[in-house]
N, C-alpha and C positions, 0 to 999 in steps of 0.2 A: 390638586391632590399630589400626594408625594410620588405616587407612581409616575407621574407624568414629567418628573424633574430629571433631566439627563444625569446619568452617572458622573460625568467629566466636568460638569459646570456646577458644582456645588457650591452654594453660598455658606456664609457663616451661620446661618440660621439652619441650614440643613445639617451642618456638622454638629450643631448643638442637640439634635435629636438622634442619638446613635442607636436606641434601642429599638425605635420603630423601623429605621431603615435596615437594621440588622435582623430583624424578624421577617422582613419581606425578602430578603436575600437578592440575588441577581435577578435581572429581568428575565422573563420567560416569553417564548413566542419563536416564530421562524427566525432562523439564523441566516444572514446572508452568506450565499456559496458563490456569487458571481463577482466579476471584476467591476470597477467603478462605472464604466461605461455600459456594460449589460445590466447592471443593476439600477441605473437611472432609466433605461429602455425597458426594463421588466422582461429581459430576454434571457433564454437559456444559455449558460455560459460553459465552456468545456474546460475552464479552470487552468488552461495553459497560459504561459507567459511569453509573449502576448497571446490572446486567445484567438481563435479563427475568426469571430465576429469583427473584432478590432482590425484584424488584418484586412478583412474584406472593406471596411469602411476607410481604411487608409489612415487609422488613429492608433496605430500599434504603440506610439509613444505615450499615450495617454492611458493604455491599458494598466491597471494596478488593482491591488487588493482593496476591495471595498470595506473589509473590516479594518484594516489599517487606515484607510483614508477617513472613515468616520470616526475612528478612535474608539471603536467599541470591542472590547476585550472582556473577559470574565472578570468578575468582581473579585472572586476568590484568588485570582493569579496576578493581580495588578496591585501596586503600592497604593493606589488610592483607595482599593477595598480595605487595606490593611488600616488606613487613616480612619475609615468609617467605622470599622469594628473597634478601634482604640481611639476613642474621640478626644481623651485627654492627652494624647501623646502630641508632641510638637512635630509637626510635619509641614512641608510646603505645599502651597496652594496648587492643586492639579491644573494643567493646561491641556487644551485641545492638541491633539496630535494633528499637525499641519504638514503636508507634503510640500517640498520645495517647488517653486514655480519652474515650469519646463519650457525654456525657450527652444522652438524647433530649429533645427539646424538648417541651413540653406540647402534646399532640395526637398524637405520634408513635404510629405503629399496629404492632401485632405481631401474626402470625398465631395464631389461637386456635380451632381447629375450625371453620375457615370463616367464622369472625366476626373482629372486630378487638378490640384492646384498646389503652387509652391509659393510660400511665404518666407522670403529670404531676408537677410540683413542687407543685401545690396541695395543701392539706390534705385534699383528698377522697380521695387516695391511690388505690388500684387500682379502676378501674370498667371493666365491659365496654362497649364502644362500636362496635356494628357498622356498617361502612361510614360512618364519620363524615367523613374528609377524603378518602378514595379510594374510587371505585369501579373499581378495576382488578381484574384477573382474581384469582381466588381458588383455593386448592387445595380439593380435595373434603374434606367433613367427615371425621374420624376414623372409619374402619370402612367407608366408602363407596367401592367400586371400580366400574369399568365393565366388567369382565369378564363372561364368561359363567358364572363361579361365583356370580354374585348372582341368577341366575334362579330357583333354588329358594327362596331367602330372600325374594323377592318374594310368593310365594304361602304361606309358611310361616306359620301363625298365630301361632307363637311368636316371629316375627321383628318387629323394629320396623317394616319395610316394610309389614307386613300393615295398620297404621294407614292409611299412605298409598293403599294398594290400595283399602281400604274407603271412603276419603273420596273418591276419584276416581270410584268407582262410585255416589256420590250426585249427580254432575253429570247434567243431562240429556243424552240420548244424541246429540241433534241440535245441532250447534253453532249453528244458525240461531236455536234457542230462547234459547240463552245470549246471542247477539248481541242480541236483542230485549229482554230484561230489562236487560242492562248499558246499552243505549243509552237506554232509558226513564229509567233511574236517573240517568244523566249528564244527560239533558235536563232532567228535572223537578225533581230534587231536590238535586244535587250543588252546584250554583251558589249555592244558599241556605244550605248548611251548610258550605262549603269542606271537604267531606268528602275528597276525593282530588285530587290534580294530574292532570288528565285525559290529558294528552300522556304522562306517565310511566306512567300505569296502562294506557294502550293499548298503550304500548311492550311491558310486561310480558304484557299480554293476548296480543298476536301472538306474542311468544316462547313462551307457554305452548302455544299451539295449533299452534306450527311446529316444536315439539321432535319428534326422531326417535324413533318408537316402536319398541321392541324391549328389549334387555338394558338399555339406560340409561335407560328410562322413568322409572321411580320415582326414581332418583338425581338427575335434573334438575328435580324438582317442588320448588318452594319453598313449603313449607307456612305461612310468614308471609305470602306473597302469597296464597295459596290461601284462607286465612281471610278476607282482605279481600274476594275474589271472591265467597265464599258469603255473606256478610252484605249485599253490594250485590244479590245475587239474592233474597235475603229480602225486601229493600225492593222491588225490581222486581216481584215477583209480586203484591204488594199493589197496585201502580201499573198492572198490566197487567190491568185489569178492565173488562168491556164495558159500555156506557152503562146498560143495564138489568140490575140485578144480581138474580139469583134468589138464594134460600137456599142451595140445592145449589151453586151456582157460588161463593158467598162462602165456605162451608165449605171447599170445595176449595181455594181461594186461600189461606185461613188455614192449613191443614194443610200446604200446600206452602210457605208462608213459614216456619213453625215448623220444617219439616226442614232448610231451609237455614240458619235461625238455629242450630239445634243442632250443625250440621256446622261453622259458624264457630267456635262455642264449643270444639268439639272440635279444631279446627284450630290455634287460636291457643293452647291449652293444651298441646298435643304439640310445637308448632314449636321451643320453646327446646330440646328435647331433641335435636333434629336439627341445629340451627344456632343462632347467636347471636340478638341482637335486631335489628330493623329498624324503619324508619319505618313500613313497611306493617303490622307487627303493632301497633303503637301506634294507627294509624288504624282498623285492624280492632276493636280495644278499644272506641276511642271510639265508632264506629258501632253495636257491640252494645249499649253503655250507652244511646244514643240509641234503639234499637230497643225496649229494656226500657221506657224512659220513655214511648214511644208506647203501648205495651201496659200501662201503668201498674203495671208490677212494680217499684216504687222500691226495695224492699228488696233485690231481687236486683241492682239497678243499682249499689248501694253496693259490691258485690264487684267487678264488672267495672270500674268506673272507678278502684278501687284497683289492679287488675291493669294497666290502660292506664298509670296514673301511674308505676308501678314500671318499667314497659318504657321509658317515657320517660326516667325517671332512669338507666336502666342505659346508655342512650345519651347521657348527659350534656345532655339538654335543660333540666336545671334550672341550667344554667350558660349563659351567652348564647353563641351562635355566634361572636361577636367575639373571645372568649377563646380559642376554639379555632382562630382565624384561617381561618374558613371563609369561602366566597364571601358576597357580601350577598345574592344571591338565595336561597341555602340558609339563611342566617341568618334572613331574614324568614319563610321557610315554617315553620321550627322555632318560631320566636317566636309565630305564629299558632296552630300546632298546641298548643303548650304553654298558650297562653292559654285555649283550650276547654277543656282537661283541666282546668286550675286552677279555672275557673268551675264546671264541672260538679261537681268533687269537692267543693268549697265547699258548693253548693246542696244536692246530695243529703244531704251529712252534716248540714246544719242542718235539714232536712225530718225527717230520721230520728233527730236527738239522738245521732249516732254521730260518733266522731273522724275528722277528714279525714286524707288520706294525705300531703298536701304541706305542709311547714312552711317558713315564709319564711326562717327563721335559716339553713337550708341551701341556699338558692337564690342565685344570681347572675344574675338574668334581667333583661332590658330589655323595655319594651313594644314591639309592632310599631308601624311606622311607617304614615302614611297614603300608602302606595304599593303598586302591584300589579306584581310582577315575575315573575309565573309564565310569561307569555307572552313574555318577553325572553330574549336569550342572557346569557351571563355577563358579557361585556364591557360591553354596553348597560346592564344592569341595575346594574353598579357605578357609572355616571355619573348615574343618574336622582335628581332631588332630590325629596323628600317633597311631596305637594300640600297646599294649606291645606285647613282643616277644613271650608270651605264647597264643597269639590270632593271629595265622599266617594267612596271606593273600598271594596270589601269588607272591607278591613283594619280600618276604623274599629269595626265590631262586636267586633273582637278586643280591642283596648285599652280600649274602654269596659267591656266584660264584665270585664275584668281588673281594672279600678279598682273596680268594683262588688264583684268578689269579695273585694277587700281588706277592705272594710267588712263583707261577710257574715261573714268570718273573725274580726273582732273582735266581731261580735255573738255568735257561738258561744262565744268564749273568754271574754268578759265576763259573758254573761248566761245561758249555759247549759253552763257548766262546773262544777265540783265546789262552788264557793261562789256563793250568791245575790247577783246585783248589786242595788245600789240604784237607785231610781227616777230618781235624777238622772242615772245612767250610762246608762239607757235613754233618756232624753230627749236626752242628748249624742250617742249614737249615730243616734236618729232626725234630729237635726240633720245628721249626716254623710251620711245618706241623701238628705236634702233637698238638701244642698249638691252631692251628684253629680248629681241631677236637674236643678239648676238650671244646671250646666255642660254639659248636653247641647246639641248643635248644633240649629238650628232645625227641621231635617227629623225630628229625633228627640224633640221636646218632648213632655212627658206631656200637656199640654193645647194643643189647637189646633195640632198640628204643621204644618209646611210640606209639602205633598205634591205640590208642583209638580214635583218630579223623579222621581216614582214611575213616570211612564210610560216614561221614557228609561233609568231604573236600576230594574230590576224586583226587585232585591234589597233595596231600601230599605223596603218595607212588612213583609216579613218580619223584617227585622233590627230594625225598629221594635217589632214585636210581641215578639220575644226580649227586648229591653231593658226594655220596659214591663212585662211579665209577671215578669221577674226581680225588678225593684224592687217591684212590688205583693207578690210572694211575700216578699221579705226584710222588708218593713215589717210585714206581717201576723204573721209568725213572731215579730218583735221585740215587738209589743204583746199578742200572744194572751194570755200570762199574766194580763194586767191587764184582759181584755174582760169578765170577769164580777165583777171587784172593784170595790167602791163605798167611798165615803167620804163623811163630813159635810162636808168642805170641798171635795169634788168634784174632787180633785187627779189624779184617772185620766180625767178627761174627754178629754184629748188623745189617750189610747189608745184609748178607745172611738170618737172621731172617725177616727182613723187607720185602724183596723182597717175600719170600715164604708166610709170612703171607698175604700180600696185594693180592698176585696172587691167593692164595687160596680162599680169601674172594670174588674176583672179579668173580672166576670161579664158586664159589657157587651162586652168583646172576645170572649168565648166565644160569646154569643149572635150576634154578628155574623159569626163565622166557621163557624157550624154549617150543615150542608146544603150544602157547597161541593163542588166536584168533588174526586175521589179525591185528585188531586196536592196540591190546596190544602189538604185536610183533613190529609195527611201532613206537610206544610210547617209548619202551624199547629201540630201535635201536638208539635213539638220545643220548644215554649215552656215556661217554667217552671210554668206554670199546671198542667201535668200532675204536678208534684211535689206538689201539695195541690189542694183543691177549694174555691174561693171560695164555692160554693154552700152547702157545709156550714157555714162561717163565718156566712153571712147567715142560714141556718136557726137556727143557735143564737142569733143576735142576735134573731131574730123570736120565737123560744120564751122568750127571756129578757124581752123587753119587748114582748109581743103588742099592748099597747095604745099604742105610740109612734106619732108621727106618721109615721115612714117605714116601720112595719110592713106597712101594706097595699100599698105598692108594692113593697116586698121581697118579699112573698108571690106578687104577680102575675108578678114577673120569675122567681121560683123555679118557679112553675107552667109558664111559657113554656119554661124551660130543660128541666124533665122531659118535656113534650110532644116536645121536639127530640130529646131522648134516647131516647125510645120509637120515633121513626122512624129512628134511625140503624142501618143494617144491620150495621155493624162493631163495635156494642157488645158488649164481651166481659163475662166474668164479674165483673171488677173494676168496670167501669162500672155493671153491673147492681146489685152491692152498694152503690156510691155513690148511684144513683139511689133505693134502697130507703131509705137513710139520710135523703136530703132529703125524701123524702115523708113520712116519720116526722115530720120537724121541722114540715113545713107542716100536717100533721094536728094536731099538738099545738098550734100557734100558732093555728090556726082555731078548734080547740075553745076555747082560751082567750079568743079575741075574741068568740064566740058566746055564752058562758056565764060566770057569776062563778066565778073559781076556788074550788073545793071547800075550799080551807084556810082561806078565811075563816070566823069564828065564825058560827054560826046567828044569824038575826036582824039581820045587819048590813043596812043600807039598800043597796039596789041602786043605789049611785052609782058614777060611774067612778073607778078608782083614781087617787090622786094629789090627789083633792079635799080631802083632811083633813090635819092636821098629821102630820108624820112624826117619829119619833124613832130613835135608833140602837140597834141590838142589841149583842150581846156582840163581834161580830166587826166592828163599825164600819160596818155596812150600814144602810141606811134601812128602816124598817118602821112600819106604822100603829101608834100609841100605844097602842091597846086590843088590839093582836094579841098574844096570849100566846105566850111562846117555845116552839117546839115541843119535845116530849119527843124525847130522843136515844134511838133504838131500839137493840137490841143489836148489829145489823149496821151502825150509823151511817149507814144509806143516805140520811138526810135532810140529811146535811153532807157525805157523802163526796166527792161530784164538785165542788161548788164548792171545797173545799179542796184537792183534788188539781190541780185547774185552776190555781190560783195558784202551784203549784210550777214553778219554772223549767225543770226537767227533764221536766216532763210532755210528752207528745206524743200525738196523736191515736192512737186504737187503730186496728187495721186495719179497712178498711171492710167486710171480710167477716165481721168479729166483730159481727154484729148485735145479738146479745143485751146485748153490753157497751154498745153505743151506745144501746140502748133504756133501759137503765139510766140511763145518763149524762143523755139528754135528759129522761127523766120526772124525775129528780131536780133538773135545772135548772128544769123547768117548776114544779115544787112550790116551788123555792127564790126563784123570780121575785118578789121584793118590789118594791115601787116605788122607783125611784132616779133617778139622772141620766138613764140610757139611757130611761127610760119618760116622761120629762117632755116 
């Protein structure tokens, strides 16, 4: 029928029948008053440009006039209508009105199960990015409604909402208890770690407690933020301790803290199934990693920092915020957060000898600037200039750790990869570490730092500790394979001295921070010294060279350290295992200093080692000339540990594996020939 022929797609035969068309006039019926997107979905549109529904769906760039898009205009007002009413006039063939294709710019957002996605022109391709450029309203995730039909699913054990129901049941019943734990964390720890943005966290906190309880209770719970709340409560319980701590109270606090910790782990694992990623889940993963470092569970922390880095990459944190055309304030916050993830990922991986999660070739990041914008508005933050380095802000820690982590990554790639590095490469990397330390500002110097600003800037002492312990950690790991290695030319002396100097400096820091108030102990515990134990390194040095000039002072410091550990009420099973290993080293070294080593031939004069001439054995180490080469036993126990120690891929056994430590220390004691370390 003629009525079914579109006005804008007339054929020649239609133009030949002008009277019939003219009599019918323009089409009648409902006229579209919605934009293109609302018209397709048959939704009511507010006719704004863009409309509110397109903003909520994240498709503002697709919002357009449906009338113009369909090419539907009044026949009496278009040139085509004139051509119909005047059929014998020469006129061009009408064409359909077509909108030009829209290519979304880098960072454009599209709705995706309550999160966002960006489809950029970069080679990274599609990557999920929740709330990167816009914090406007979102649709509910797929499958979540707010009607009464969801009431049964809330309590159904087979429903996904049962997970949320269980997690909410782990919160303290009284809001005042949660308030106290959150306030003590924000007041005592948050400012030293840059853990959360306090204003943003409190806004979400008020929204969480102010939600309307009822049928929509669980649908409004953001598990990403709930995981962040749980790990903050885990720290808050440890901080909320009475001045005089009894054993029962201490155990009660530890159990409560662990319950909140496991609740946080559970929440951040489940959250991606409900929503997309967010900054909250990244910060929660980072705090969970710091909690594990505090409790010395380093192996487990490797998994959680990998999770946090993946969540950050899913939001595009591996690409600088300027490339996403984000605000300066948001860009600086993401830079600091990414720097902390990057540094911890590199240090944990180096400590365990495992691959790290973040690779530089896939990152386009910039260092954070020396400016603090968190307390400013967007317009003010965009105009503030960075401060000089002699006027520190909390951001200084971020980019200094980021630079050190770059060197740590090179150490792992060149020295602890699949191929063994040359000693010249080790010395070059040590020079890079020294260069980093020489570029530190005066208030962060390794030796005699300027502490004049500590009173007005309370974060400086703790940031100084984090930088110093990270440096000593990296330098000890770099030189550790050469700690027991000796040569006629004494070419490994620099490694012996570097290991000893960094281990002594780190132990001095630990002795100075022990038996401090609970909050201080918790802040100190976030340093890199919890990734390894410098006391173990010093204990092995004392066992290797018990008659050296430094051995007596080292043993005294180790004994003082053990006494402090015995008085620590928070010492867990991991700390007890390390304490037992250190005491074993002290006993072996004391025994060697008090008696002549049993491995000397009988009838030898009781003279101090090193008083006679030395010759080299088959492995290039120094030994007395009249000392017969030891017979190799069937299990090779006499040469096993010194040989394994020299392997670049060797790492310390777990502290809880006491039998392995006992065998290693005994073999080192038996193999402790006089060399450069004992002179």
